[in-house]
N, C-alpha and C positions, 0 to 999 in steps of 0.2 A: 475396058473394064479394069485392067491393071492400073490404069491411071487414077480411077476413082479409089481403088483400094490403096494405092500409094498415098494419095491425098488424105484418105481417112487415117491411115497409119501415121503419117507425118503430123496431121492435126491432133490425133490422139496422143502421140508422143510429146508434142509441144504442150498439150493440155496437162498431161501427167507431170511433166517437168514443172510447169507453172503451178500446178496444184501442190506439188511437193515443196516448191519454194514457199508458197503461201503457208503451208502447214508448218514448215520450219520456222517461219517468221512468227506465226501464232505461238509456237512452243517457246520461242525466245521471249516473247512478251509475257507469256504466262510464267516463265521461269523468273523474270524480273519481279513480277508481282509476288510470287511465292517467296523470293529472297527478301523483299521488303517486309512481308508479313512475318517471316521468320525472325528478322531483326527486331521487329516490334515485340514479338512474343518473348524473345530473349531479354529485352529491356524490361518488359513487364515482370518476368520471372525474377530478375535482379531486384526490382523494386519490392516485390512480394517477399523476397528473402530478407530485405532490410526491415520491412514491417514486422515480419515474424521474429526477427532478432530483437527488435525494440519491444515487442510484446513479451518476449522471454525475460528481458531485463526488467520490464515493468512488473511482471509477475514476481520476480525475485525480490524486488523492492517491497512489494505489497506483503509478501510472506514475512520479510524481515520486520516490517512495521507491525504486522499482526503478532509476531513473537514478542516484540517489545511491549505492545499493549497488553498481551497476556501476562507478561512479567509484572508490569505495573498493576494490573488488576489483582494479581495474587498478593502483592504487597499491600494494596489498599484493602483487600479483604481481611488480611491480618490485622490491620489497623482498626477496621470496623469491629472485628471480634474483640479486640482489646478495649475499644470504647464501650461495647455492650457489657463487658465484664465490669467496667467502672461503675455502671449504673445499677448493677445487680449484686453489689458486694453485701456481705452479711456483716453486721456490726458485732461488737463484743458480746452483746446480749443474745445473739443468735437470730436477730430479726434482720430482714432485708432493709437496706437503707431506703428511706422515703424522702425523696427530694422535696416534695410538697411540704412536709413537716419541717425540714431543714430551712426552707425558704421562709416559713412563718417565724421560726425561732431566730434565725440569723439572716435577715434580708440583705444587709449590706455585703456580707460574706458571699452569699449565693449570687448576688448581682455581679460582683467582681469575678466570681468563678465562671458564670455564664458568659459575661462579656469577653473574658480571656479565651474561653473555649470557642466562642463564636469567631473571634478574630483568628485563632489558630486554624479552625476548620475552614474558614474562607481562604486562608493562605494555602491550605492543603488543596483546595479546589483549583486555585491559581496554578499551583505546581503541576497538578494532575492534568491540567489542560494545556501545558506547555510553557509556563513561566519559568524563567531561569532562577536558580538558587542564588541568594545573595551570599556575601562572604561569611556572615555570621552563621547562616544555615550550613554552609559547606564545612566550616571548621568546628561545629559543635560536636563535642565528644562526651561531655558530662550530662547527666540527667537534668541538671538545672539549666542547661543551655539549649536543650532541644525543643522542638514543637511536639508536645506529647500526643497530639491528635493523629499525626501521621509521621512518626520518626523514620520509617523505612524509606519514604520518598523525600522527606524534607531535610533529613540529616544523614547523609551517606557515611560519615565517619563514626557515627554513634553505634556502639555495640552494647546492647542492653546488659550483658553480664559483666561489664568491666567496672562496675561500681560496687 
């Protein structure tokens, strides 16, 4: 009977040692998998940090561009208001100027004025949409040299009160 008991204990001990060995091997394999997963996660975190940083930089650029557009919009609004004032001037007799009557009385004069105004307004649109200023526009300082439709964006050196 002791023989069977010894055999069972020896077999049980060998089984426990073998099972423990298998368990340790399984833990090592699982550890390797977890280590690889951790490395992948760390790489993913680094990539996400780069993406977040790029988004922050892009946001700053967008905000700067919006500020620049707001400034241009304010300047253009001033020019539009100035243009509105030109068409609603009161003449010496106290009446508002009627462009239709002027066109009938002086068609050649009005045609030149409209053509010049249209040319200037188109140049204002070009500048507002990103065209570069030419040398004449950059250096204009006198009222006779400026684009009267949008002096604030077309003629940076022009100061209205210096004449």
